[in-house]
C-alpha positions in Angstrom: -10.7 -4.9 -23.0 -7.5 -4.8 -20.2 -4.3 -3.8 -21.6 -1.1 -3.2 -19.6 1.7 -0.4 -20.6 5.5 -1.4 -18.3 8.5 -2.0 -19.6 11.2 -4.1 -20.7 14.8 -2.5 -19.0 16.3 -0.9 -15.9 12.7 1.8 -16.2 13.0 5.1 -17.9 11.9 3.5 -21.6 9.5 6.2 -22.2 5.8 4.6 -20.3 5.4 7.8 -20.2 4.6 9.2 -23.8 3.4 5.3 -24.7 0.6 5.5 -21.7 -0.2 9.2 -21.9 -1.5 8.0 -25.7 -3.1 4.8 -25.5 -5.2 6.9 -22.8 -7.2 8.7 -25.2 -8.1 5.1 -26.7 -8.6 3.8 -23.0 -11.7 4.7 -20.1 -10.1 3.5 -17.0 -6.4 4.2 -15.9 -4.3 1.9 -13.1 -1.4 2.6 -11.6 -0.9 -0.6 -10.2 2.5 -1.0 -7.2 5.6 0.8 -7.2 4.8 4.6 -5.6 6.2 8.2 -6.4 10.4 7.2 -6.6 9.6 7.0 -10.0 8.4 9.1 -13.0 6.8 9.9 -15.9 7.5 12.5 -18.4 4.7 13.5 -20.8 4.6 16.0 -22.9 1.4 17.2 -24.4 -0.9 20.8 -24.9 -0.4 22.1 -21.7 3.3 21.5 -21.2 5.7 19.2 -20.0 4.8 17.1 -16.7 6.4 15.2 -14.2 4.0 12.2 -13.2 5.2 10.6 -9.4 2.0 8.8 -8.6 -0.9 10.0 -11.0 -1.3 7.7 -13.6 -0.1 9.3 -16.7 -3.3 9.4 -18.7 -5.1 12.4 -15.9 -4.2 15.1 -19.0 -8.1 13.1 -20.7 -11.8 14.4 -19.5 -13.2 10.8 -20.4 -10.3 8.8 -18.5 -10.9 8.2 -14.5 -7.4 7.9 -12.7 -7.5 5.2 -10.3 -4.2 4.1 -7.6 -3.9 0.5 -7.0 -3.7 -1.2 -4.0 -0.2 -2.3 -4.9 0.5 1.2 -4.5 2.8 2.8 -2.4 0.9 5.3 -1.1 2.1 8.7 -0.3 -0.8 10.8 0.4 0.5 14.7 0.7 2.6 13.9 -2.2 -0.6 12.8 -4.2 -2.6 15.6 -3.7 0.2 18.0 -4.3 0.6 16.5 -8.0 -3.3 17.0 -8.2 -3.2 20.4 -7.4 0.2 20.8 -9.5 -1.7 20.1 -12.2 -4.7 22.0 -12.3 -2.3 24.7 -10.9 -0.9 24.5 -14.4 -4.6 24.7 -16.3 -5.6 20.9 -16.5 -8.4 19.9 -15.9 -9.5 18.8 -11.9 -9.0 14.8 -13.3 -11.5 12.3 -11.9 -9.5 9.5 -9.3 -10.2 7.1 -7.2 -7.7 5.2 -4.7 -8.4 1.7 -3.5 -9.3 1.4 0.0 -7.0 -1.5 -0.3 -3.8 0.8 -1.2 -1.7 1.4 1.7 0.2 4.3 3.5 3.7 5.6 2.4 4.5 7.6 6.2 7.0 10.4 6.8 9.2 8.1 8.6 9.6 5.3 5.5 11.2 8.1 4.0 13.5 9.0 6.9 14.3 5.1 7.9 15.6 4.9 4.1 18.0 7.6 3.6 18.9 6.2 7.4 19.5 2.6 5.7 21.7 3.9 2.8 23.5 6.0 5.2 24.9 2.6 7.4 25.5 1.0 4.4 27.7 3.9 2.9 29.6 2.3 0.1 27.2 -0.9 -0.7 23.8 1.0 -0.8 21.3 0.1 -3.5 21.0 3.7 -4.3 18.0 4.0 -2.9 15.8 7.0 -4.8 15.1 7.4 -1.0 11.1 7.8 -1.4 10.5 4.7 1.2 10.4 2.7 -0.9 12.0 -0.3 0.1 10.9 0.3 4.3 7.5 0.8 3.3 6.7 -2.8 1.1 9.2 -4.2 4.5 6.2 -3.0 6.4 3.5 -3.9 4.5 5.0 -8.1 3.8 5.5 -7.6 7.7 1.6 -6.5 8.0 2.9 -3.3 10.2 2.2 -0.9 7.7 -1.4 1.1 8.0 -4.3 0.1 5.0 -6.1 3.2 3.7 -9.4 1.1 4.8 -7.4 1.5 8.4 -7.8 5.3 8.3 -11.6 4.8 9.3 -11.7 3.0 12.6 -9.7 5.7 14.8 -9.6 3.6 18.3 -7.3 0.5 16.5 -5.2 2.7 14.8 -4.5 4.8 17.7 -3.3 1.5 19.1 -2.6 0.0 16.3 0.0 3.3 16.2 1.5 3.3 19.4 2.4 -0.6 18.3 4.5 0.1 15.7 6.4 3.2 17.4 7.4 1.0 20.1 9.5 -1.3 17.4 10.1 1.4 15.2 11.8 3.4 18.1 13.7 0.3 19.7 15.6 0.3 15.7 16.3 4.5 15.8 17.3 4.0 18.9 20.3 1.4 19.1 20.4 0.8 15.1 20.9 4.7 14.1 21.1 6.3 16.9 18.5 9.2 15.2 15.4 11.2 16.6 12.4 8.9 18.1 9.0 8.5 16.6 6.4 10.5 19.0 2.8 8.2 18.5 0.3 11.2 19.1 2.4 13.1 15.9 2.1 9.7 13.6 -1.2 9.1 14.7 -2.4 13.5 14.0 -0.9 13.4 10.3 -3.0 10.0 9.7 -5.2 11.8 10.4 -5.0 14.5 8.4 -4.3 11.9 5.0 -7.6 10.4 6.4 -9.1 14.1 5.5 -7.1 14.4 1.8 -8.2 11.0 0.8 -11.7 10.4 2.1 -13.4 11.8 -1.1 -11.2 9.5 -3.4 -12.1 6.2 -1.7 -13.6 3.6 -3.3 -13.5 -0.7 -3.7 -11.7 -0.9 -6.8 -11.7 -3.9 -7.3 -15.6 -3.5 -7.3 -15.4 -0.8 -9.4 -12.8 -2.9 -12.4 -15.2 -5.6 -12.1 -18.7 -4.1 -12.9 -15.9 -2.0 -15.8 -15.0 -5.1 -16.9 -18.6 -6.9 -16.9 -19.7 -3.3 -19.2 -16.6 -3.3 -22.3 -14.9 -0.9 -21.1 -11.7 -0.3 -21.7 -8.7 0.0 -18.8 -4.6 0.7 -19.0 -2.9 -0.9 -16.4 0.4 1.4 -15.8 3.2 0.1 -14.4 6.7 1.5 -13.0 10.4 0.9 -14.1 11.5 -2.5 -15.5 11.1 -6.0 -15.5 15.4 -5.6 -14.6 13.7 -3.8 -11.0 11.3 -7.1 -10.2 12.6 -8.1 -7.2 12.2 -12.1 -8.6 13.0 -11.3 -11.2 15.5 -8.5 -12.1 19.5 -7.4 -11.0 18.5 -9.0 -7.0 19.5 -7.1 -4.6 19.0 -3.8 -7.0 15.5 -3.4 -7.8 13.0 -1.3 -6.5 10.8 -4.1 -3.9 7.4 -4.1 -5.8 7.0 -7.0 -8.8 7.8 -4.9 -11.8 5.5 -7.3 -14.6 2.7 -7.5 -16.3 1.3 -10.4 -14.1 1.7 -8.6 -11.3 -1.3 -6.0 -12.8 -3.9 -7.9 -11.9 -2.9 -8.5 -8.2 -2.4 -4.7 -7.6 -5.4 -3.6 -9.2 -7.2 -6.3 -7.8 -8.9 -7.9 -11.4 -8.1 -11.6 -12.2 -5.3 -12.4 -14.6 -6.7 -14.5 -17.2 -8.7 -10.3 -17.9 -5.6 -9.0 -19.0 -5.4 -9.6 -22.7 -2.3 -7.4 -24.6 0.7 -6.4 -22.9 3.1 -3.9 -24.6 5.7 -3.5 -23.5 8.3 -0.4 -24.1 12.1 -1.1 -25.6 14.6 1.7 -25.0 16.6 1.9 -28.5 19.4 2.7 -26.7 20.1 1.3 -23.2 19.7 3.7 -19.9 19.3 3.1 -15.9 19.3 4.9 -13.1 20.3 3.4 -9.2 23.3 0.4 -9.1 23.9 -2.8 -10.7 24.7 -4.8 -13.4 24.4 -3.1 -16.4 26.0 -5.6 -19.4 26.3 -3.2 -21.9 27.5 0.1 -20.2 29.1 3.1 -22.1 31.9 5.4 -20.2 33.4 8.9 -20.9 32.5 11.4 -23.9 30.1 8.3 -25.9 28.2 7.8 -23.1 27.8 11.9 -21.8 27.4 13.0 -25.7 24.1 9.8 -25.6 22.9 11.7 -22.8 22.8 14.8 -24.1 21.0 14.1 -26.9 19.1 11.3 -24.8 15.0 11.5 -24.3 13.9 15.1 -24.1 15.9 17.8 -22.3 18.5 14.6 -21.9 18.8 11.8 -20.4 18.3 12.5 -16.1 16.1 11.3 -13.9 12.5 12.1 -14.2 12.1 12.0 -9.8 16.2 12.2 -9.2 17.7 14.5 -11.9 20.5 11.9 -11.3 22.7 11.6 -14.8 21.0 8.3 -15.9 23.6 5.2 -17.1 24.3 5.2 -20.0 24.8 1.6 -23.0 23.8 0.6 -26.3 20.5 -1.6 -26.7 20.9 -4.8 -24.9 19.0 -7.8 -26.9 19.8 -10.6 -24.1 18.3 -8.4 -21.5 15.1 -6.9 -23.3 14.8 -10.4 -24.8 14.2 -11.6 -21.3 12.5 -8.6 -20.3 9.7 -9.0 -23.0 9.6 -12.6 -21.2 9.2 -11.3 -18.3 6.4 -9.1 -19.1 4.7 -11.7 -21.2 5.1 -9.1 -24.2 2.2 -9.2 -27.3 3.3 -6.4 -28.5 6.6 -3.4 -28.0 6.4 -0.1 -28.1 10.3 0.9 -29.6 11.2 4.5 -28.4 14.1 7.5 -28.2 14.7 6.4 -31.9 14.9 9.7 -33.1 17.9 9.7 -30.3 20.6 7.5 -33.1 20.2 10.1 -36.1 23.9 11.1 -35.1 25.9 8.3 -35.6 27.2 6.8 -38.5 27.5 3.2 -35.8 25.3 2.1 -33.9 27.2 -1.4 -31.7 24.1 -3.4 -30.0 24.1 -5.7 -27.2 23.8 -9.5 -28.9 25.5 -12.4 -26.6 27.8 -11.7 -23.1 30.6 -13.5 -21.9 30.3 -15.0 -19.1 33.8 -16.8 -18.0 34.9 -17.3 -21.3 31.9 -18.3 -22.8 29.2 -16.9 -24.7 25.6 -17.1 -23.7 21.9 -14.8 -25.4 20.3 -16.4 -21.9 19.8 -13.5 -19.3 21.8 -14.7 -16.0 21.3 -14.5 -12.5 23.4 -11.2 -11.0 25.6 -13.8 -10.1 27.6 -14.4 -13.2 25.6 -11.1 -14.6 28.3 -9.1 -12.8 30.4 -11.5 -14.9 29.7 -10.8 -18.3 31.1 -8.6 -21.1 28.6 -7.8 -23.9 29.2 -9.3 -27.6 28.7 -6.7 -29.4 27.3 -6.2 -33.7 27.8 -3.5 -34.8 25.3 -2.0 -37.4 24.5 0.6 -39.7 23.8 4.2 -38.8 21.5 6.2 -40.4 23.1 10.2 -40.3 20.1 12.1 -40.6 17.3 13.1 -38.4 13.8 11.7 -38.5 11.8 13.7 -36.6 8.5 14.6 -38.2 8.1 11.7 -40.3 5.0 9.3 -39.6 4.9 6.3 -42.2 7.2 3.9 -41.8 8.6 3.1 -44.9 9.6 6.6 -45.1 12.1 6.1 -42.7 15.8 6.3 -44.1 16.9 2.2 -45.4 19.0 2.0 -41.9 17.2 2.5 -40.1 14.3 0.2 -40.4 17.0 -1.8 -40.6 17.9 -1.3 -37.4 14.2 -1.9 -35.6 14.1 -5.7 -37.7 17.5 -6.7 -36.2 16.1 -5.4 -33.1 12.2 -7.2 -34.4 14.1 -10.2 -35.0 16.7 -10.8 -31.5 13.3 -9.7 -29.3 10.8 -12.2 -31.4 8.3 -9.7 -30.6 6.4 -7.4 -33.3 7.7 -3.8 -32.7 4.3 -2.3 -33.4 5.0 2.1 -32.3 8.2 3.6 -32.7 8.3 6.8 -31.4 10.6 9.4 -33.1 9.9 12.8 -30.5 9.6 13.6 -27.5 5.4 14.8 -28.6 2.3 12.6 -27.9 1.8 12.9 -31.6 5.5 11.5 -32.9 4.3 8.0 -33.1 4.9 5.8 -36.3 2.2 2.9 -36.8 3.9 -0.4 -37.9 2.7 -3.4 -38.2 -0.5 -2.9 -37.7 
């Protein structure tokens, strides 16, 4: 059976912990899009880890971790990440890398930084991990697929062609040092040595695994609102963050995805620029940021302070709809225990009219939140394992949001540890 685990909002929903937990029952975990530009924080018996490229199931010895064809594959980064785990006592994970994955190059990172610098105050708030230049090259057909590393003559000719194109931009648009084709080619040959032991026909591997009845988990990066088609364009990422893309980014038929677990945060947070209707500021935001997550709300990759907001039912309902959510995992609920009252955003006011439907970015920029204030539970709920033992106001908060979303909440996370989970409706 194939399940997808994805985010409903801007990313940072706590997918890493839920994936780590679900991986226990899985045979194969697949990263299907994105690169090292976002991270999943995981706390387990080995310690606290921020994973960026590796799937969150790498801590189990019974699983195979797969880097799918949809991933922006930064090869040195991947192998440093593997080494970092092994150096901290984690058994070496079983890893397969798709022969159709494309390689994120050092110049992609440079071009990302150059473009943000050129845009100045109108920049996209990029993590400068090379993601937009990488996917631009992929769709312009001037990227390097892993399979191309194994035909050195054709590779050398392509490197020269690509460098000639890039150097025009470097010289005349960015006024930066030019690429040396010999250096780029040498880098690719080094990458070949690093990746060769892991390269596989991942689509065939997954086809056979489905036939054998294996449990497969597709792990998405970021959330629905960062999708380039259906998110807050243009302040989005450059690969589809939707569960439907999991089929393409892994190389399996769409109908094989039977369950879409969509991770929803008990409040809102976002890294980077873009419309954020329920955003809060000042001391109110600072306190939620300090208390949030494990050790505060800061990006797992960038360390940037996350923007904070109250739960946004409009954005989250839309995110669940676009993901095709069959169930919701509700995270970081314990963080809200300090509040006597908790606002949630149940509608948007745009040009004097109230809507419950999520609009395109032009209208989103004008939206003001319509808030409903719920009573808080004002106590620590960590350690509770039975849903009925949660305070009444806490259950009311969950059930109000469940009604707004129209999707069953089946898991409630009330702490950072792997076992801080309450099963609901299951």
